[in-house]
N, C-alpha and C positions, 0 to 999 in steps of 0.2 A: 441287623440293626436297620438296614434300609427297608426291608420288607415291613417291619413294624411301622416305620415312618410312612411308607406308602399306604398301608392299611388304615392308619389313623387319618391321613389326608383324604383317602377315598371315603372313609366313614363320615368324616365331617362334611365332605361335599355332598354326599347322598342325603345326609340328614338336613343339611342346609337347603338343598333342593326340595326336600319334603316340606320343610317349614315354609318355603316360598310358595309351594303349591297350596298349602293350607291357607296362606294369606290370599292367594288368588281366589280360592273357594269362598272365603269370607267376603271379599269384595264383590264377587259375582252374585252371591245370595243377597247381600245388602243392596246391591243395585236393583235386583229384581223386586225385593221387598219395598224399596223406596218407590220404584216405578209403578208398582201395582197398588200402592196404598190409596185407599179411598175409591178405587175402581170396582165396579160390580164384578161378580164371579162370571167368568167366561169372556172377559175383556182382554185376556192375554193374547199376544200374537206370537209369531215364530221366533222373534228375537228373545222374548222372555223365556220361552221354552229352551232356546239354545243356551242362554246364560245359566239357566237352572241346570241343564245337563253338564255344562262346563264346571259349574260349582260342585256337582256330585262327583264327576270324574277326578277333578283335581283334589278334592277333599279325600277321596278314597286313596288315590296314589300318594298324596302327601302324608296322610296319617300312617300308612304302611312304611313309607320311606323314612319318616322321622322316627318311627318306633324301632325298626330293624336295622337301619343303616346298611353297612356293607354285608351284613348277615342275610340280607335279602337274596343274595346270589349263592348261598351255601348249598352244597349238594346234600341231599337227604337220601336215606336208604328206603327203597320202596319194597313193601312186603311182596313175597313171592307170588301171592295170588293176584296181584295187580300188575305184575311185570308183563311186558308184551312178548308173545311167543314169536319165534322166528317164522318167517313166511313159509308156508307149506308144511308146518309141523303137524297139523291135524289131518290133512288130506294129502294124497299122493299128487304129484305134479300133473299127471295126465287125467286124473278124475275130475269131472265137473263137480261143482258144489251140489249138496243134496237138494233135491227138489228143482233142479234146473231143468227147464224145458225150452227147447229152442222154438222160436216162432217160425215154423216152416210155412211154406206157401199154401199147403193144403189146409192147415188150421186157419190161416188167415182167410182163405177163400170160404171155408165153412162158416166162419163168423160173419163174413160179409153177406153171404146168402141168408143166414139166419136172421140178420137184422133187417134185410130187405123184404123178405116174404113171410107170410103168416104160417102157422104150423100146418094147416090143411094144404097150402100150396107146396110146402116142403114135402109132405107125404106124397103128393101128386108127382112132384119132381123125382122122388126116389123110385116111384113105380114106373117111371118112363113117360108120364103124361106131360101135358103142358099146364102151367099154372093158370 
């Protein structure tokens, strides 16, 4: 009996908060509409955009909370194809991921030289000459 009472109380509190959030949404959007009435397009400032975002977020949360109530937090079964695999299920622990290549000093040096010198200077360097 007490769990039903607690669930009913929790449900009413969540739905009430949802309706309160929808009320905040309506107030924020009405404020923005009243503030921007008669102004040219592009005259909005950061506060107007902030109140618009506040209205959107509170309206989204409020409508979901008012519609679902305490069922918002129910557990759902996830299909097997979307379940997360345990860590290391696809590769062995010691193997690096496929395509992994360490950035060694030789590769870094080659890339630095290639960016600094032209192709003819690189050919000359490989033959032992000076660039």
